[in-house]
C-alpha positions as CSV (number, residue, x, y, z in Angstrom):
1,M,-63.1,61.9,38.1
2,N,-65.1,59.6,35.8
3,I,-66.8,56.8,36.2
4,E,-64.2,54.2,37.3
5,A,-62.8,57.0,40.0
6,T,-62.4,55.7,43.6
7,T,-61.5,56.9,47.0
8,T,-59.3,54.4,49.2
9,L,-61.6,53.6,52.3
10,N,-59.3,53.4,55.8
11,N,-58.1,50.0,55.1
12,G,-56.1,51.0,51.9
13,V,-59.2,49.9,49.6
14,A,-60.2,51.7,46.8
15,I,-64.3,51.4,46.0
16,P,-65.4,53.5,43.2
17,W,-67.4,56.9,43.6
18,F,-70.6,55.7,42.0
19,G,-72.6,52.6,41.2
20,L,-76.0,50.5,40.7
21,G,-78.2,50.3,43.7
22,V,-80.2,47.4,42.5
23,Y,-82.9,48.0,45.5
24,K,-86.6,47.0,44.7
25,S,-84.8,45.3,41.4
26,A,-87.8,42.5,41.2
27,P,-85.6,39.4,41.4
28,G,-85.2,37.6,37.9
29,G,-84.7,39.5,35.0
30,E,-85.4,42.6,35.9
31,T,-82.3,42.6,37.8
32,R,-80.1,40.6,35.8
33,N,-80.6,43.5,32.5
34,A,-79.9,46.0,34.9
35,V,-76.0,45.0,36.0
36,R,-75.2,44.0,32.8
37,W,-76.8,47.3,31.3
38,A,-75.1,49.7,34.0
39,I,-71.3,47.3,33.4
40,E,-71.7,47.5,29.7
41,A,-72.4,51.3,30.4
42,G,-69.2,51.8,32.6
43,Y,-69.9,50.9,36.1
44,R,-67.6,48.8,38.1
45,H,-70.3,49.3,41.5
46,V,-73.1,47.6,43.0
47,D,-74.4,47.3,45.4
48,T,-77.3,44.4,46.4
49,A,-78.3,42.8,49.9
50,A,-79.2,39.7,51.3
51,F,-82.8,41.2,52.3
52,Y,-83.5,42.8,48.3
53,A,-83.4,38.4,47.7
54,N,-81.3,39.5,44.0
55,E,-78.1,38.7,44.6
56,A,-77.6,36.2,42.3
57,D,-78.9,37.6,40.0
58,V,-76.3,40.5,40.2
59,A,-74.1,37.2,39.4
60,D,-76.1,36.6,36.5
61,G,-76.0,40.6,35.4
62,I,-72.1,40.8,36.3
63,Q,-71.7,37.0,34.1
64,D,-73.8,38.1,30.7
65,A,-71.7,42.0,30.8
66,A,-68.8,39.5,30.0
67,V,-66.3,41.3,32.0
68,D,-63.3,39.8,34.8
69,S,-66.5,39.5,37.8
70,D,-63.0,40.8,40.4
71,S,-63.5,43.9,38.1
72,V,-66.6,45.1,39.9
73,F,-67.1,45.7,43.7
74,V,-69.9,44.1,44.8
75,T,-71.3,45.0,48.4
76,T,-74.1,42.8,49.9
77,K,-75.3,43.0,53.6
78,L,-76.0,41.6,56.5
79,W,-79.9,41.4,56.7
80,N,-82.2,42.2,59.9
81,D,-83.3,38.3,60.7
82,D,-79.5,37.2,60.8
83,H,-78.1,38.9,63.7
84,G,-75.7,36.9,66.0
85,Y,-72.2,35.7,65.5
86,E,-73.0,31.9,64.6
87,R,-76.1,33.5,62.1
88,T,-74.0,36.5,60.6
89,L,-71.1,33.8,59.3
90,A,-74.1,31.2,58.0
91,A,-75.7,34.5,56.3
92,F,-72.6,35.9,54.6
93,D,-71.6,32.1,53.3
94,R,-75.3,31.9,51.9
95,S,-74.8,35.9,49.7
96,R,-71.9,34.8,49.0
97,S,-72.9,31.6,47.1
98,L,-75.5,33.3,45.5
99,L,-73.4,36.2,44.4
100,R,-70.6,33.2,42.9
101,R,-67.8,35.2,45.0
102,D,-64.9,33.9,46.8
103,V,-64.5,37.0,48.3
104,I,-67.2,39.7,49.2
105,D,-65.4,43.4,48.3
106,L,-67.3,45.1,51.4
107,Y,-70.6,43.6,53.6
108,L,-72.6,46.0,55.8
109,I,-74.7,45.4,58.9
110,H,-78.3,46.4,57.3
111,W,-79.3,47.9,60.2
112,P,-78.5,48.8,64.2
113,I,-80.7,46.1,65.7
114,K,-80.5,47.3,69.8
115,G,-78.8,44.2,71.6
116,L,-77.3,42.1,68.3
117,F,-75.2,44.7,65.8
118,L,-72.1,43.9,68.1
119,D,-72.0,40.5,67.9
120,S,-72.7,40.0,64.6
121,W,-69.8,42.4,63.7
122,R,-67.7,40.3,65.5
123,A,-68.3,37.5,63.6
124,M,-67.6,40.0,60.4
125,E,-64.2,40.8,62.1
126,K,-63.4,37.3,61.7
127,L,-64.6,37.1,58.0
128,Y,-62.5,40.2,57.2
129,A,-58.9,38.3,58.7
130,E,-59.5,35.3,56.9
131,G,-60.1,37.8,53.3
132,K,-63.6,36.1,53.1
133,V,-64.6,40.1,52.7
134,R,-62.1,42.9,51.8
135,A,-63.7,45.4,54.1
136,I,-66.3,45.4,56.1
137,G,-68.7,48.4,56.9
138,V,-72.4,49.8,58.6
139,S,-75.6,50.8,57.4
140,N,-78.3,53.5,59.2
141,F,-75.9,53.7,61.4
142,L,-76.0,57.3,63.8
143,I,-73.8,58.6,65.7
144,Q,-74.7,56.9,68.9
145,H,-74.4,53.2,67.1
146,L,-70.6,54.3,65.7
147,E,-70.0,55.3,69.2
148,M,-71.1,51.7,70.6
149,L,-69.3,49.8,67.8
150,L,-66.3,51.8,68.0
151,E,-65.7,51.1,71.9
152,N,-66.6,48.0,71.6
153,S,-64.5,46.6,68.0
154,E,-60.7,46.1,66.9
155,V,-62.0,46.6,63.4
156,P,-63.7,50.3,62.4
157,P,-65.8,50.3,59.9
158,A,-65.0,51.4,56.6
159,I,-68.2,52.8,55.8
160,N,-71.6,54.7,56.4
161,Q,-74.2,53.7,54.3
162,V,-77.2,56.3,55.3
163,E,-80.0,58.0,53.4
164,W,-79.0,60.8,51.9
165,H,-80.0,63.8,49.7
166,P,-80.6,67.4,50.2
167,F,-83.8,67.1,52.0
168,V,-81.7,64.7,54.7
169,L,-78.1,66.0,55.3
170,Q,-77.4,64.8,58.9
171,Q,-74.1,67.0,59.0
172,P,-73.1,65.7,62.0
173,L,-73.2,62.4,61.5
174,V,-71.6,63.3,58.4
175,D,-69.2,65.2,60.4
176,Y,-68.3,62.4,62.5
177,C,-67.5,60.3,59.8
178,R,-65.0,62.5,58.8
179,E,-63.4,62.9,61.6
180,R,-63.0,59.1,62.1
181,Q,-62.7,58.2,58.5
182,I,-65.6,56.2,58.3
183,Q,-66.9,56.7,54.3
184,L,-70.5,58.3,54.3
185,E,-72.4,56.0,51.2
186,A,-76.2,57.5,49.9
187,W,-79.0,55.5,49.6
188,S,-81.7,56.8,47.7
189,P,-79.5,59.5,46.7
190,L,-82.3,60.9,44.5
191,A,-84.9,60.9,46.8
192,R,-87.4,58.2,44.7
193,G,-87.7,61.4,42.2
194,K,-89.8,63.0,44.4
195,Y,-87.9,66.3,44.3
196,F,-87.5,66.1,41.0
197,D,-89.4,69.4,40.7
198,N,-88.4,71.4,43.4
199,P,-87.6,74.8,41.9
200,T,-84.0,74.7,43.6
201,I,-83.1,71.6,42.1
202,S,-85.5,72.2,38.1
203,G,-83.5,75.5,38.2
204,L,-80.5,73.7,38.6
205,A,-81.3,71.4,36.1
206,Q,-81.8,74.4,33.5
207,K,-78.9,75.9,34.5
208,Y,-76.1,73.3,33.6
209,G,-78.2,71.8,31.1
210,K,-78.7,68.8,32.6
211,T,-81.5,66.8,34.2
212,P,-82.9,66.7,38.1
213,A,-81.5,63.5,39.1
214,Q,-77.9,64.4,37.3
215,I,-78.0,67.4,39.6
216,M,-78.2,65.3,42.6
217,I,-75.6,62.6,41.7
218,R,-73.6,65.3,40.9
219,W,-74.0,66.8,44.4
220,D,-73.1,63.3,46.1
221,L,-70.0,63.9,44.8
222,E,-69.4,67.5,45.6
223,H,-69.8,65.9,49.1
224,G,-67.4,63.8,48.5
225,V,-70.2,60.8,49.3
226,V,-70.0,57.6,47.7
227,T,-73.4,57.2,45.9
228,I,-76.0,54.2,44.0
229,P,-78.7,55.1,42.2
230,K,-80.7,52.8,41.8
231,S,-82.7,51.7,38.3
232,V,-84.8,49.0,36.2
233,H,-84.4,51.3,32.7
234,R,-81.3,51.2,30.8
235,E,-82.0,54.9,29.1
236,R,-82.0,55.8,33.1
237,I,-79.3,54.1,34.0
238,L,-77.2,55.5,31.1
239,E,-78.5,59.4,32.3
240,N,-77.0,59.0,35.7
241,S,-74.0,57.8,34.9
242,R,-73.3,61.3,32.9
243,V,-72.7,63.4,35.7
244,F,-68.5,63.7,34.7
245,D,-68.6,66.0,32.8
246,F,-69.4,69.2,34.7
247,S,-69.3,70.1,38.4
248,L,-71.5,72.2,40.5
249,T,-70.1,75.9,41.6
250,E,-69.6,76.5,45.2
251,E,-72.9,78.2,45.9
252,D,-74.8,75.6,43.8
253,V,-73.9,73.0,46.1
254,G,-75.0,75.5,49.2
255,A,-78.3,76.2,47.5
256,L,-78.9,72.3,47.3
257,D,-77.6,72.2,51.3
258,A,-79.9,74.8,51.8
259,L,-83.1,72.6,51.4
260,D,-82.5,70.0,54.2
261,R,-85.5,69.8,56.6
262,D,-84.9,66.2,57.9
263,E,-87.4,64.9,55.8
264,R,-86.6,61.1,55.8
265,L,-88.4,58.7,52.6
266,G,-87.2,55.2,54.6
267,M,-86.8,54.1,58.3
268,N,-85.1,56.6,61.2
269,P,-82.7,54.2,62.8
270,S,-83.8,55.9,65.9
271,D,-86.6,54.1,65.9
272,L,-84.1,50.7,67.1
273,D,-83.5,52.1,69.8
274,N,-86.5,51.4,72.1
């Protein structure tokens, strides 16, 4: 495995295992520079969203990096205010225009808004059938949301992007997605740096001569989870990418798994069901 290594989604589309997330990257130069630095470091996967208000800056960063834009896998997402069939189609066109791409690689429903996401999915199936997006998927869907979607759709989601790090393992959801060939993708894989001083993580960092962030990213990859750590600092972007020259032992993966305490840093999607 290397920085450009890919996995194949359930519709045959290849997605890089590793990429740059730009949540909370400020619009303008901050996002533009982060994307350029990432691509110059070898990244070929960028994850944004309409809600982040930096889609145009992602496009600028890709342009600044002077690579073929089609060589960079780009994900964006439908925001909560844009649910519904017609609104989804309009939101997609806005995102596509801002990203300056004829075809979006991956389009996700950002959150499972009760009573609305099925109509949004129908619109996404239309976009997929028309070739405007190469793959469609979801974010922050729990088992109950996936079950409802699968029962009422023609195209199964290719991806489920969720909060995932050693402290929120969500093993039943992991198993459910794997059984149905829905690729799991981790947002906040570094848990915002909150646990870098955890004795298990810092101990493994010392053992492998790596940073806590590199240990956590490698743990994702060992589990077969696509991961998109966020940073706007050039040295951290480089650091996060240097995870392909070592692997964790099965015992050490298990030690990290044992840290699970279902501790979320973001919203629990089940709260949207109320």
